[in-house]
C-alpha positions in Angstrom: -20.4 -51.7 32.5 -17.8 -53.0 34.4 -20.0 -54.9 36.5 -21.3 -56.4 33.1 -17.7 -57.5 32.2 -17.1 -59.0 35.4 -20.0 -61.1 35.2 -19.3 -62.2 31.5 -15.9 -63.2 32.2 -16.8 -64.9 35.3 -19.5 -67.2 33.5 -16.8 -67.9 30.7 -18.5 -66.3 27.9 -15.8 -63.9 27.0 -15.2 -66.1 23.9 -18.7 -65.1 22.8 -18.8 -61.6 23.6 -20.7 -59.4 20.8 -19.0 -55.7 21.1 -21.0 -54.7 17.8 -23.0 -51.1 18.4 -26.7 -51.0 18.3 -27.8 -50.1 15.1 -24.8 -51.7 13.4 -25.6 -55.2 13.8 -27.5 -55.4 10.7 -24.6 -54.6 8.4 -24.2 -51.1 6.7 -27.5 -49.0 6.1 -28.0 -45.9 4.6 -30.9 -45.2 6.7 -28.9 -45.6 9.9 -26.7 -42.8 8.6 -28.7 -40.4 7.5 -28.7 -38.0 10.0 -25.1 -38.0 9.6 -24.9 -37.2 5.9 -27.6 -34.8 6.1 -25.4 -33.1 8.7 -22.1 -33.0 6.7 -23.6 -32.2 3.5 -25.2 -29.3 5.3 -21.9 -28.2 6.6 -20.5 -28.7 3.2 -22.9 -26.5 1.4 -22.6 -23.7 3.9 -18.7 -23.6 3.3 -19.3 -23.7 -0.5 -21.8 -21.1 -0.6 -19.7 -18.9 1.8 -16.8 -19.5 -0.4 -18.8 -18.3 -3.5 -20.1 -15.2 -1.8 -16.8 -14.1 -0.9 -15.3 -14.5 -4.4 -18.0 -12.3 -6.0 -16.7 -8.9 -4.3 -13.2 -9.9 -5.2 -14.1 -10.3 -8.8 -15.6 -6.7 -8.7 -12.4 -5.3 -7.1 -10.3 -6.9 -9.3 -12.1 -5.2 -12.4 -12.1 -1.9 -10.8 -8.2 -2.3 -10.2 -7.7 -3.6 -13.9 -9.5 -0.6 -14.9 -7.6 1.9 -13.0 -4.6 0.3 -14.1 -5.8 0.4 -17.8 -6.5 4.0 -17.0 -2.7 4.5 -15.8 -1.3 2.9 -18.7 -2.9 4.7 -21.5 -2.1 8.1 -19.9 1.4 7.3 -19.8 0.7 6.0 -23.6 2.1 2.3 -22.9 -1.2 0.5 -23.1 -0.7 -0.8 -26.5 2.6 -2.3 -25.1 3.1 -6.1 -24.6 4.7 -5.5 -20.9 3.0 -2.1 -20.0 4.0 -2.5 -16.2 7.6 -3.5 -17.7 7.7 -0.2 -19.6 6.4 1.9 -16.8 9.5 0.7 -14.8 11.8 1.4 -17.5 10.5 5.2 -17.9 11.0 5.7 -13.9 14.6 4.3 -14.2 14.8 6.7 -17.1 13.7 9.6 -15.0 15.8 9.0 -12.0 18.8 9.0 -14.5 17.8 12.2 -15.8 18.2 13.8 -12.3 14.3 13.4 -10.8 15.8 11.3 -8.2 17.1 14.6 -6.6 13.7 15.3 -6.1 12.3 14.4 -2.6 9.6 16.6 -1.6 9.4 16.0 2.2 13.3 16.7 2.1 12.5 19.8 0.2 10.0 20.7 2.6 11.6 20.0 5.8 14.9 22.0 4.4 12.4 25.1 4.1 11.2 24.6 7.3 14.5 24.6 8.8 16.1 27.3 6.8 13.5 30.3 6.6 12.3 31.2 10.1 9.2 33.0 11.0 10.4 36.1 9.5 9.9 34.4 6.1 6.5 33.4 4.2 6.8 30.8 1.0 4.1 31.9 -1.4 4.9 29.1 -4.2 7.1 26.1 -4.4 7.5 24.8 -7.8 9.6 21.5 -8.1 10.3 19.6 -11.1 13.3 17.4 -12.9 15.3 20.7 -13.9 14.8 23.4 -10.9 13.3 24.2 -7.5 11.7 27.5 -7.3 10.7 29.3 -4.2 8.8 32.3 -4.1 7.7 34.4 -1.0 8.5 37.5 1.4 11.3 37.5 4.0 12.3 40.3 6.8 15.4 41.4 5.1 18.3 40.7 2.5 20.4 39.3 5.1 18.1 36.9 6.2 17.2 35.8 2.5 21.1 35.1 1.9 21.2 33.0 5.3 18.2 31.2 4.1 19.6 30.3 0.5 22.9 29.2 2.0 21.4 27.1 4.5 19.3 25.4 1.4 22.1 25.1 -0.3 24.0 23.1 2.0 20.8 20.9 3.1 19.9 20.1 -0.2 23.1 19.9 -1.8 22.2 22.2 -4.7 23.3 25.5 -5.4 20.3 28.1 -4.8 20.7 31.7 -6.4 18.6 34.3 -5.7 16.8 35.3 -9.0 14.8 38.3 -7.8 14.6 40.3 -4.7 12.3 43.5 -4.4 12.6 45.1 -1.3 9.0 46.7 0.0 9.0 49.5 2.5 6.6 47.7 4.9 6.4 44.2 3.6 10.1 43.2 4.0 11.9 41.7 0.6 9.7 39.6 -1.9 11.9 37.3 -3.4 12.4 34.1 -5.8 15.0 32.0 -5.5 15.9 28.9 -7.8 18.6 25.8 -7.6 18.9 23.8 -11.1 19.7 20.3 -10.6 21.5 20.6 -14.3 23.9 23.5 -15.2 
């Protein structure tokens, strides 16, 4: 290429140099660009089809989620409300004001595991907005008192021994409760 350029400059023809590409000398032609148009058209078509195929499952998932949310709203009896999500948030805030914010199941389970040692077996745990009730069996009454005091300190609510029945071989069957509001 450089040799051709040198010969052209030496002959003095640099003013007549035609740098048009082969196939472009006749001007713009659809036939000359046919391959490029087919290639880019195919690429565009692939992207459009991929986008369409990706949105179909998303629409189906959206329908499933909307149906689940409608079920939740109808179970809470707020489906007829113009803003059911806002009403749901309002009800949650009302429950927190009533004392439900004190209910932390993981904290209760953690406190039970540290307060009751291997000498105790918890058979039932009932937690609601008003109280915590624990039913089980423990080795002796002194261990029950220690566990009750430990639970009271950890959860910051007063646990009261509701019933304690001493069994000869099994230990003590107990029920202890704590009320959030007195």
